[in-house]
GULUM-786144 format. One line per 5 residues: number of its first residue (from 0); their letters; for each residue x, y, z of N, C-alpha, C. Coordinates in steps of 0.02 Angstrom, whole numbers, plus 50000, padded with zeros to 5 digits. Each point is the difference from the previous one (the first is absolute). Example, Ala and Ser with C-alpha at 12.3 -4.5 7.8 and 13.67 -1.06 7.14 Angstrom:
<recs>
0	AS	50660,49716,50390,49955,50059,50000,50045,50060,50000  49982,50053,49964,50042,50059,50003,49961,50055,50037
</recs>
This chain:
<recs>
0	MRYPD	50069,49593,49456,50027,50030,50038,49936,49987,50072  50028,49998,50062,49959,49977,50057,49934,50040,50020  50009,50063,49996,49947,50039,50027,50008,50052,49947  49939,49995,49949,50000,50050,49937,49966,50059,50024  49964,50026,50058,50003,50060,50016,50048,50038,50041
5	GGGLT	50063,49963,50012,50057,50047,50038,50001,49987,50069  49946,49975,49999,50014,49982,50105,49968,49931,50005  50023,49979,50069,49992,49940,50026,49900,49981,49997  49971,50056,50011,49936,49974,50011,49962,50054,49931  49937,49963,49988,49939,50022,49940,49972,50075,50033
10	AEERN	49964,50033,49951,49988,50046,50029,49937,49981,50035  49969,49938,49982,49933,50000,50042,50035,49954,50074  50056,49974,50027,50036,50013,50067,50018,50052,50016  50034,50042,49989,49999,50074,50003,49942,50042,50029  49950,49983,49967,49934,50044,50006,49970,49965,50059
15	RRERV	49992,49927,50026,49992,49982,50049,50056,50019,50067  50046,50013,49976,50051,50006,50057,49995,50076,50018  49964,50032,49964,49998,50080,50029,49924,49995,50042  49962,49967,49960,49919,50000,50054,50002,49977,50062  50068,49947,50001,50024,49987,50083,49995,50060,50037
20	RLAAA	50090,50007,49975,49996,50085,50042,49965,50027,50009  49981,50051,49949,49926,50019,49998,49971,49993,50055  49972,49939,50005,49936,49980,50050,50021,49994,50063  50082,49999,50018,50032,49991,50056,50012,50060,50022  50006,50053,49959,50010,50055,50030,49895,50043,50029
25	DLMIE	49975,49988,49947,49924,50016,50006,49967,49958,50068  50012,49937,50029,49973,49958,50037,50045,50014,50065  50052,49975,49999,50050,49980,50027,50048,50058,50048  50047,50022,49952,50049,50037,50019,49987,50073,50014  49945,50016,49963,49963,50079,50023,49954,50006,50054
30	AGFSD	49994,49932,50023,49941,49990,50054,50051,49982,50066  50056,50009,50005,50049,49988,50054,50001,49925,50017  49990,49955,49943,50035,49916,50034,50052,50006,49995  50037,49953,50012,50076,49975,50015,50020,49977,49959  50060,49976,49964,50034,49989,49953,49983,49932,50023
35	REVAR	49998,49936,50054,49988,49943,50005,49932,49992,49969  49941,50060,50004,49928,49989,49990,50008,49983,49912  50032,50079,49989,49998,50003,49918,50027,49925,49953  50044,49984,50040,50029,49937,49976,49962,49930,50010  49971,49994,50034,49946,49943,50037,49939,50018,49934
40	RFRVT	49983,50061,49990,49926,50012,49968,50029,50005,49934  50042,50009,49944,50025,49980,49952,50052,49949,49985  50010,49966,50052,50035,49920,49965,50061,50031,49996  50044,50052,50012,50065,50003,50000,50038,50025,50061  50066,49972,49998,50045,50019,50079,50003,50073,49988
45	QMPAN	50019,50006,50050,49999,50076,50067,50053,50040,49943  50054,49998,49967,50022,50023,49987,49969,50054,49928  49954,49976,49955,49981,50038,49948,49943,50039,50043  49972,49979,50056,49949,50016,50024,50056,50096,50015  50042,49982,50049,50036,50067,50010,50032,50018,49933
50	RWRKA	50006,49983,49943,50022,50035,49949,49935,50058,49977  49921,49968,49997,49964,50022,49976,49986,50064,50076  50005,49979,50051,49981,50056,50065,50052,50062,49964  50062,49992,49994,50044,50069,49998,49997,50026,49951  49964,49974,49933,49996,50015,49924,49937,50053,50022
55	LAAGG	49951,49954,50026,49951,50050,50013,50010,50078,50046  50013,49989,50044,50043,50056,50042,50031,50039,49953  50069,49982,49959,50020,50038,49957,49983,50046,49927  49943,49950,49981,49981,50042,49938,49927,49974,49978  49976,49975,50053,49926,49980,49995,49968,49973,49962
60	RQALV	49946,50000,49970,49990,49938,49963,50025,49991,49942  50004,50047,49966,50045,50000,49947,50066,49953,49991  50042,49992,50072,50054,49948,49985,49992,49932,50010  49931,49993,50017,49993,49910,49984,49960,49975,49923  49999,50069,49967,49977,49989,49943,50089,49950,49961
65	SKGPG	49971,49973,49951,50017,49964,49957,50061,50022,49958  50075,50012,49984,50033,50013,49968,50010,49973,49926  49978,49967,49989,50012,49940,49967,50035,49954,49975  50036,49983,49960,50027,49941,49993,50051,50008,50018  50046,49975,50038,50039,50002,50034,50101,49984,49939
70	GARCK	50068,49992,50036,50034,50001,49955,50012,50060,49938  50062,49992,49970,50043,50040,49958,49943,50002,49930  50002,50034,49954,49949,50022,49941,50069,49975,49951  49972,49950,49945,50054,49976,49962,50024,50082,49966  50048,49984,49981,50063,50038,49968,49998,50001,49911
75	LRAGQ	49974,49936,49976,50006,49995,49949,49955,50042,49948  50013,49993,49934,49945,50043,49943,49976,49919,50005  49931,50003,49968,49966,49953,49983,50037,49942,49948  50036,50042,49941,50017,49974,49961,50065,49951,50024  50030,50023,50065,50048,49980,50012,49976,49926,50033
80	LHLYE	49941,50005,50061,49982,49967,50042,49979,49936,49950  49985,50027,49941,49978,49928,49960,50060,49959,49949  50049,50039,50003,50068,49971,49979,50031,49947,50053  49989,50021,50065,50029,49953,50053,49952,49952,50008  49946,49997,49976,49947,49956,50032,50012,49944,49945
85	AVLDA	50018,50047,49926,50000,49948,49934,50077,49944,50023  50047,50044,50022,50066,49962,50016,49998,49939,50063  49954,50028,50055,49986,49949,50051,49968,49940,49976  49967,50009,49953,49938,49957,49980,50014,49949,49945  50060,50021,49974,50066,49968,49949,50029,49956,50034
90	GPAAA	50010,50003,50076,50040,49959,50025,50095,50005,50037  50021,49982,50011,50061,50016,50024,50054,49960,49947  49976,49947,49972,50018,49961,49964,50041,50064,49939  49935,50041,49972,49994,50049,49954,50046,50042,50019  50000,50018,50046,50047,50057,50018,50077,49977,50030
95	GWRDE	50001,49941,49980,50085,49982,50006,50011,49948,50056  49971,49977,50035,49995,49959,50067,49989,49919,49966  50033,49950,50035,50005,49948,49965,49906,49971,50052  49992,50010,50038,49932,49968,50039,49957,50036,49985  49930,49992,50011,49958,50035,50026,49968,50023,50060
100	CWTPA	50057,50053,50037,49969,50011,50055,50020,50065,50008  49972,50055,50020,50003,50062,49993,50006,50024,50083  50061,50022,50004,50014,50030,50069,49998,50067,50005  49987,50037,50050,50018,50073,50013,50055,50000,49954  50079,49993,49996,50053,50018,49999,49990,50004,49912
105	RIAEV	49952,49956,49985,50030,49985,49921,49934,50055,49978  49948,50013,50023,49990,50061,49980,50000,50066,49999  50046,50004,50040,50024,50064,50011,50054,50013,49959  50029,49931,49978,50060,49992,49957,49966,50019,49934  49938,49983,49977,49989,50014,49956,49951,50069,49973
110	VRRRA	49979,50037,50033,49961,50080,50046,50081,50032,49987  50052,49980,50012,50077,50026,49995,50040,50004,49931  49967,49950,49989,50029,49981,49914,49958,50046,49968  49950,49994,49987,49945,50054,49945,50006,50066,50027  50011,50002,50055,50000,50074,50007,50076,50049,49994
115	STSSP	50062,49960,49976,50060,50025,50005,49991,50005,49927  49932,49960,49954,49993,50000,49926,49959,50020,49958  49980,50048,50048,49929,50046,49980,50023,50060,50033  49949,50067,49949,50013,50052,50032,49964,50021,50044  50034,50045,50040,49975,50035,50053,49943,50038,49999
120	PS	49950,49964,50057,49932,50047,49993,49976,50074,49999  49983,50017,49943,49962,50085,49993,49970,50024,50071
</recs>
């Protein structure tokens, strides 16, 4: 998996970004600085500075706190996840294809095949 914690950022990077948002709120936005000044100070474009200002106005400092990793949560149970990892690690040839190239369509086909032969989740 490319991002093992479920999102594109590490926990450390999410925390760093949160600190930037909160510092912007403390030092700039609440002091009345413009989006342009906030953007220049924190080396971002005006768009995030404007989003921070709106979030702060709508929900206070809590609205600027990190909400954790993004993306959907995995719906597979641990056993299912290990099964699919093993199938993918074995390679496409072991799953019935002639070459060693996994494609999204092939992975979807393997999932469909496995799902149709297994019992529904409880």
